[in-house]
C-alpha positions as CSV (number, residue, x, y, z in Angstrom):
1,M,18.6,-33.9,237.5
2,D,16.5,-31.2,239.2
3,N,12.7,-32.1,239.2
4,G,11.8,-28.8,237.7
5,Y,13.8,-29.7,234.7
6,I,12.1,-33.3,234.6
7,T,8.7,-31.5,234.6
8,L,9.5,-29.1,232.0
9,I,10.9,-32.0,229.8
10,G,7.3,-33.7,230.4
11,L,5.5,-30.6,229.6
12,L,7.4,-30.1,226.4
13,A,6.9,-33.7,225.4
14,A,3.0,-33.6,226.3
15,T,2.7,-30.2,224.2
16,L,4.3,-31.6,221.1
17,T,2.6,-35.1,221.2
18,T,-0.9,-33.3,222.0
19,A,-0.3,-30.7,219.4
20,S,0.1,-33.3,216.8
21,F,-3.5,-34.1,216.8
22,I,-4.6,-30.5,216.0
23,P,-3.9,-30.6,212.3
24,Q,-6.0,-33.9,212.1
25,V,-8.9,-32.4,213.8
26,V,-8.8,-29.1,211.5
27,K,-8.5,-31.3,208.4
28,T,-11.3,-33.7,209.5
29,W,-13.5,-30.5,210.4
30,K,-12.8,-28.8,207.1
31,L,-13.2,-31.6,204.9
32,K,-16.0,-33.4,206.6
33,E,-14.3,-36.6,205.7
34,T,-13.2,-39.5,207.9
35,K,-13.1,-42.6,205.7
36,D,-9.4,-43.1,206.0
37,L,-9.6,-43.0,209.9
38,S,-10.2,-46.2,211.6
39,F,-13.2,-46.2,214.2
40,W,-11.6,-48.9,216.2
41,M,-8.1,-47.3,216.3
42,L,-9.9,-44.1,217.6
43,L,-12.0,-46.0,220.0
44,L,-8.9,-47.9,221.6
45,F,-6.8,-44.9,221.5
46,S,-9.4,-42.8,223.3
47,V,-9.9,-45.4,226.0
48,G,-6.0,-45.8,226.4
49,I,-5.7,-41.8,226.5
50,F,-8.4,-41.7,229.3
51,L,-6.7,-44.5,231.3
52,W,-3.4,-42.4,231.2
53,L,-5.4,-39.4,232.2
54,L,-6.6,-41.4,235.2
55,Y,-3.1,-42.5,236.0
56,G,-1.9,-39.0,236.0
57,V,-4.6,-37.9,238.4
58,F,-3.7,-40.8,240.6
59,I,0.1,-40.0,240.6
60,K,-0.6,-36.3,240.6
61,D,1.6,-35.6,237.6
62,L,0.7,-32.5,235.8
63,P,2.4,-33.1,232.4
64,V,0.6,-36.6,232.2
65,I,-2.8,-35.0,233.1
66,L,-2.6,-32.0,230.8
67,A,-1.3,-34.0,227.8
68,N,-4.0,-36.8,228.0
69,L,-6.8,-34.4,229.0
70,V,-6.3,-32.3,226.0
71,T,-5.3,-35.3,223.7
72,F,-8.5,-37.0,224.9
73,V,-10.7,-34.0,223.9
74,L,-9.0,-33.9,220.5
75,V,-9.5,-37.5,219.9
76,M,-13.1,-37.2,221.1
77,I,-13.7,-34.6,218.4
78,I,-12.2,-36.7,215.7
79,L,-14.3,-39.7,216.8
80,F,-17.6,-37.6,216.9
81,F,-16.8,-36.4,213.3
82,K,-16.1,-40.1,212.5
83,L,-19.7,-41.0,213.5
84,K,-21.3,-37.8,212.1
85,Y,-19.7,-38.2,208.7
86,R,-20.1,-41.8,208.1
């Protein structure tokens, strides 16, 4: 398969999985409520996403870098709200 198509598939997958966090960020922001979100899940997930981001940087893979950079920011926003609205 052409490398351009593989990158396109990666970018599409990255866009969809990253965008899945946007509704949670918006809901958390609007309701100012995080009791149903696990602090430890958010913390572990954010560390995992950060490691994926580093991995993407090391292998110079744009879809991996972009997806994990944006996802990391979104998860950090949710984690911030989790700590703020305890």
